[in-house]
C-alpha positions, -999 to +999 in steps of 0.1 A: +701-208+427+705-212+390+708-176+379+709-141+394+715-108+377+705-079+400+669-077+389+663-114+381+665-146+401+655-181+391+654-215+408+643-250+399+631-274+425+624-311+421+587-321+426+591-334+462+578-323+495+608-301+503+601-278+473+577-256+492+601-249+521+631-245+498+612-221+475+601-200+505+637-198+518+652-189+484+626-162+478+629-146+512+667-146+510+666-129+475+641-103+487+664-095+516+694-092+493+674-067+472+663-048+504+627-058+499+622-075+532+588-057+535+575-080+507+589-112+523+558-125+541+533-120+514+556-131+486+566-163+504+529-170+513+518-167+477+548-187+463+540-214+489+504-216+475+515-219+439+544-243+445+520-265+466+495-265+437+522-275+413+532-304+436+496-316+439+489-315+402+521-319+382+551-342+382+584-327+373+605-297+381+590-265+395+605-232+385+603-200+405+614-166+391+615-131+406+619-099+385+623-065+399+627-031+383+662-018+377+658+011+401+635+016+431+616+044+414+611+025+381+578+033+365+567-003+366+568-003+404+562-040+408+578-072+417+569-100+393+568-135+406+564-166+384+559-202+393+562-228+364+554-265+362+553-290+334+514-295+334+499-275+305+464-271+321+459-237+336+448-236+373+411-232+380+400-209+408+372-223+428+352-212+457+360-232+488+334-237+515+341-232+552+348-269+557+371-274+527+407-280+535+420-266+502+409-246+473+418-211+485+452-207+470+442-188+438+417-167+458+446-157+480+468-149+451+441-128+434+432-110+466+467-102+477+484-093+444+481-063+421+475-086+392+479-123+384+474-147+355+487-177+336+504-183+303+516-213+284+551-225+290+579-227+264+565-244+233+594-268+233+589-280+268+553-273+275+538-266+309+525-233+322+535-203+343+513-187+369+524-152+377+515-124+401+527-088+407+531-070+440+535-033+444+570-023+455+573-004+488+579+033+487 
């Protein structure tokens, strides 16, 4: 883990096949530390989808960040999850047919999250960030 401050955690993973497993493990452990185990399954599933997309389409480090409100009853009431990669092109949602082996990741993110979107990365380094929000339990 690169940085953790109570309501913020961030990791960088090399673009290799272990990135998905390592990202899931780091996210699940951080959610447990924040007493947000309820969000573990859905958060790790969606992070897996986005990290897998980054591995398929970009070469370079993959960043994963979690943000949570300062208190459990914060008006924002959401967990914000971000996955960044060095490819500037935004992801394109597509409709997968029953026989397609891929193409459902963004549909899954859109259907399971409160909101989701993309934004350009840091102007100095380029890339993009795909983010989603999940409602906090309670």
